[in-house]
Structure formats: structure tokens, C-alpha cells
N, C-alpha and C positions, 0 to 999 in steps of 0.2 A: 571514592577515597584514593588518593595518591599515596603509594608507598615509596619509601626512599630507595634510591638507586645508587650503587657505588659509582664513583667517578670513573670515567673511561680508562684512565691510566691504572686505577686500582684493579679494574676488571681485567685489563691486559696482563698485569703481573700475576693476578691470582688464578686466572683461567688457563694459562698456557704452559707452565712448567711440567705438564704431563708428558711432554715430548722431549726426549734427550738424544734424538738422532733423526735421521731423515725419514725413516719408516716408523709406523706406529701400529696401533691395534687393528686398524682396518686392513693393513697388509697381512698381518697374521691371520685375521679372520678369513680372508679370501684364500690364502694358502691352505689353511686347515680344511676349509670347505672342499677344495679340490682333492686334497689328500684323503679326506673321509669318504667323499663320493666314490672315488675309484676303489678304495679299500672295501667299501660295502657292496658296491654293485658290479665290480669286475668279475668276481667269482660267479655271481648269478648269471651274468651275461655269457660267460664261458660254459657254464653247466646247462643253462636252460635256453640259450639263444638270444639273439638281438631283440626280438619282439618282446619277450618277457622282461628282459633287463630294462628295455626302454620304458615299458609301461610302469614298472616299479619306480623308475626315476621320475617319470611324469606324475605319478601319484604323489611323490614327495614335493614336486613343484606345485601341485594343486594345494597341498597342505600349507606350503609357504605363502601362496597367493591368498588363501583364505585368512591366514594369520595377518598378512599385510593389510587386507581390507578392514578387518576388525580393528587393528591397531590404528589405521588411518582415520577411521570414524571416531574412535574414542579420543585420539590425540587432538583432533580438531575441536571436538566438543569440549575437551578439558581446557584448551587454550581460550576458546570463546567464553566459557564460563568464568574463567579468571579475569578476562578483559572486562566483562560486564560487572562482575562482582566487585572489582576494585576500580572500576571506571578508568581503565588504563588501556586505551586503544593502541598504544605504541607496541604492546606485546604481540598484537596480531601481525603487525608489520615485521617485527623482530623474528618471528617464527614462520614468515612467508605464507600466512593463511589469509591475508587481507583480501585476496582475490576471491575467496569463498564467499565473503560478504557481498561483493560487487556482482558476482556471476555464479551463484551456487550450483545450478544444474550442470552447466558446462564444466565447471571446475571439478565437481564430483565425478563426472563422466571421464574427464581426463585423468583423474586419480585412479579410476578403475583400470585404465589401460596403461598405468604406470608413468604417464607423462607429467603429472603434477605431483610434487613431493614437498611437503613441509620440511623445515629444518630438522635434521636428525633422522629423517625417514628415507635416506638415500641408499643405505647399504642393502636392505632387504630386496628392493627391486633389482639391484645389480645381481644379487644371489639368485633370484628367480630367473633372470635372463640367462645367466651362466649355466644353471642347472637345466634349463629348458633346451639348450643347444648341446648339452653334454653327451647324450646317447651316441650320436655318430662319432663324436670325438673319442669317446671311450672305446668304441668298437675299433677304430683305427689305431688307437694307442696300444691296444692289446696285441696288435700285429706289428706295427711300426712305431714304437714309442719315440725314438729319436727323431724320426721324420715329422711327427706331430709337434714335437717340441720346437723344431726348426720352423715349421709353418706358423706356430704361435708367435715366435720371434719376428717373423716377416710381417705378420699382421700388426704386431705391436709397433714396429718402426714405420710401417706404411701409415697407420693411423696418426702417429705423431707428425709425420712429414706432411700429410695432406689435410690434417685437422678433422679427421672423421670423428663423429660423435652422434649420439642419439639426441633428438630435439626434445626440449622440455616445454611445459606450459606454465605461464602464458608466453614467456620468452626464454631465450638462452638454450642451454643444453644440459645434459646430465652432469652432476658434480663428479660422480665416479664413471668415467668413460668406459663402457663395456669392451670396446675394441682394444683398449690398452690394459685394463685390469684383468682381462682374460689370461694374460701372461702368468700372473701369480697363481691363478686357479689351475691352469694347465701344468705349471711347474709343480704344484702340489700333487697333482695326479701322477705326473712323470716320476716324481720323487718316491711316491708310494709303490709304483709298479716297476721298480728296478733302478731308478735314477740314483737313489742313495748308494746302492752297491756299485754302480758305475763310477760314482764320484768319490769312492773311498780313498783313492790315491791322492786326490786333491784335498779332501777333508783331513787326511792324516799328514799332509805335507807341512814342512817347516815354514815355507814361504807364505802359506795361507795364514799361519798363526801370527807371523810378524806383520805382513802387509795388512791382513784383516784387522788386527788389533789397532794398528796405526790409523786405518781408515775409520774405525769406530770412534777413535779419539777426535779425528778431524771432523767427523759428522757432529759430535757433541759440541765442539767449539763453534762450528758454523751455525748450529741450531741456537745455541745460547747467544751468538752474535745477533741473530734475528730477534731475540727476545729483549736484549738490553742494548740500548743505543750507544752507550759508552764503549762497550766491547766491540760492537759493529764498526765503530769509527776507527778502530785500530787496524783494520784490514783494507787493502786496496778496493776501490769501488767495483772493479771488474770481478774480483773474487767474491765479494759480498753479494753482488747482484746475480751471480751464477747460481746461488743456492737460496736466495731470499727474494720473494716469497717461495716457499716450497711448492713445486708443481705437483699437486695431488691429483687434479682432474685427469691429466694425461700420464700420470704415473712416471715421473721423471726417472731416467736411467740411474741416477745416483740413489734414488729410493730403492730401486730393485737390487742394486749392488749391496746396499746397506742391509737389506733384509736377507739376501742370500748369504752374506758373510755371517750374520747372526745365526741363521739356520745351520750352516756348516759347522760353526764353532760349537753350537749346542750339541749337534750330532757327535762331534768329536769328543766332548768332555762328559756328556751325559748319555750313556748307553740305555737302550730300552729296558734292560734288566737291572738298572741301577736301584739298589736296595731302598734308599730314601723315598723313591717314588711309591713304594708300598706302604709308607707310613700312614697311620690313621689321621695325622694332621692334614694330609692332602686329600682326605676323603671328600670334603666339601667341594674342592675343585673338580674332582672326578664326577660328583653328582651334578654339578653345574654343566659339565661337558655332556653328560648323558641326557640332560634336559635342555639342550642348547637353545631350541626355538622358543620355549616358554621363558627361559631366562633372558634371552635377547629382547623379546617383546616387552616384558615387564621392565627391563633395564631402560629401554627407550622412553617409556612413560615416566619412569623414575627420574630420568635425566631432566625432563621438564619440571617435575616437582622440585628437584634439587636446585635447579636454576632459579625458580621462583622463591624458594626459601632463602637462598643466598642473597637474592635481591632485597628481601625484607630485612636481612640481618647485616647488610653492607659487606657481606663476604668475609667476616672475621675468621681468624684461624680456627677458633672453637666451633664456629658454624660449619666450616669446611670439614673438620674432623667428625663432627656429629653427623652431618649429611653422609659422609663416606661410610662411617661405621653402620649407620642405619640402612643405607642402600645395600651394602654387602650382606648384612643380616637378612634383609628381605629377600634378596636374590637367592641366598642359600636356603632359606625356608621354602621358597618356591621350588627349588630343585629337589629338596628332600620330599616335599609333598608330591611332586610329579613322579618321583621314583617309587614312593609308597603307593600312589594311586595305580600305577601300572601293575604292581604286584597284586593288587586286589582284583584285577581283571582276570588273573590267571587262576585256574582251579587249584585249591589247596591240596597238598599231598595227604593231609590229615583227614580229609573228608572221605569217609568210607563209600565205596561204590555200592550202588543199590544191588540187592541180591538178584540173581538171575531168575527170571520168571519160570515158574514150574511148568513142566511140559503139560500140554493139554491132554486130557484123557482120550484114549483111542475111541473111535465110534463104537458104540455097542457095549462099552465096558460097564 
């Protein structure tokens, strides 16, 4: 059975307005990952030493890897089932899993070593690699944070200059280049371990407010120029080509600047003790953050389901709204369940302790 597909132009218009600047959710995810990793494991490494801190970090890496393998298998099985059920082999090519059909053993083996990645499964392998190499980086950052940040910048520019990247299977390279994306991860760690305090004068400066705001507007205009041909035609070709297409694989400098400006402006205007952050309305966001791995994995699977539903519905606005609301509701439910499940594993304070055993009678009593 063939199901209707939206016209390519419709899909282009419907699928892309999620981005209103050079950086996007991937940049935020990598930054927060570095920030959280240093926040959680730095004190442990200081208090209990490098070995203990490293093993706890690698334990998290193992959890991430197991989650990736499970998601990898379920994702491929789901795409294959849809392709067979609806007699639509094109979807296998669309999600980059056709090679599984042609060479399943080698493809699955390459998937286990993170070289083969279907569409949308690129971020978790990047996270695994960055966390796996993070213990020595964190150890050095606790002693020389600025030097580590400079070294990260050197590696970033060297990778861009010489084209360094990890190879992928069956051809090509990683969509998220670890050599360049490590910059945002290390920046997040540096920001958590004193970088925010060091940058306070810049964050509070008037020139950042003016220049940063202008840059965000410029990024919005250039991004929209890439979305709409009529708008793009209004700019010189050299200017348009400098930002379109957006260089995501090698993390273009304009993406980094865009994200840093956003991070600094948010830090400037939203302090950590901002009262609205304690609102019950934001509780679902907090719960999703606390159960980030489960929410991420379910979200990846739901992205395929949503794509399939929108293909069936021609991507109408009502279908997009329905898919979005349903997806957010499911992810929120997953987060709340994960939070509730964790609490059940802890002993309840209301359960009375068993009475102490009576002393055994003395011999001969």
C-alpha cells in the first residue's frame, strides 16, 4: 500500500521553521551535557580521586551505550516494519537503513562500534565519545581550566583546517564531528567550573547587549534567507553563501558565536534564583531534565513515528499540532514515570524498622 507523501516543497516549508538562528537544540544539548558532567563528577573526582571519578563517568558511558544499542535495534526494526507493512521501500533509504538489508551482519557490527548510524541517531554516539574521553579532560580542567579551554579551541580550529573527522559506515564521516563539537562540551564544563564567574564582566557589559542582539537579528535574517528563496535573493551571493547551507558537521564558528551570545544573554537576564523558575508550570521541564536519557531515547523513536504520521496526513497544520501535543504529552509522561519509579526503589521512611533481635540467653541460664 502506498501512502501519500507531501510535495518536496511542502515538506521543506513545513519541516524547517524550527530553526530561527545559526545554532539549534543540538548545540544546547552538547553544552548542557558538558555542564552537567562537570557539575556532577567534578566534586567526586576532587573528594575521592581520579580513579573513582573516572569509573563513575565510564559507568554513565556504559549506560549511554546500552541505551544506544537498544534504541538502534528498535529503530531499525520499526523502520523495516513500516516499509514492509506499507510496501514503501523508499523509507528505508530515507532513514539510511537500506544497507542493513544488503549486508545485515557487517552493518549491525558497525552499528555496535558506532560507525553506522541511521538518520536521527547521530547525537547519542557523539555524547558517548565525549563522555568517554572526559575523565582526563575534567582532571586537567580542575587544575588549569583556562588552559583546557584554549586547548579545546586549538583542536577545534585544527579539525576545521585539516578536515579531521571520524569515518562512518558504509561511506562518509560522522554528521556531528567529535573533534569540533567537543568545543561546546568543554565550554559547558568550563562555564560550570568558574567560566561563568570569569565572564561576568563580559556578560554584564553594554557592548555585548547591543552587539549580541544585533548578531541574533542577523542570524535570524540569514537563516530565514536560507528557508525562503525570495528573501535569499535580496542578499549578495557571497553573503548568502557564507551562511547557507549551515555548516553543522564541522560546527561553523558563526554557530558557536550564536550559541555563546544566547548563553551569555540568558545568564545576564535570568539568574539561577529567578522566582519563575520555581513555578509548578515548569515542573514538567524539570522532570524531563531529570530523566534526560529516557526522554531522549523515546523522543528519537517518536520522531520517526511523527514523521510517518505527517507523511500520511500530508503534513497539515492540524496534524503538526496534534503530533506535537501528543509527543510532548508522551515525553512528559515518560519523565514523570521515571521519576516515580526511582522513588519506589528507595526505602520508604514510613516503613517501620524490624525490632532488634532479642539477646540470646546466656549458656546455662
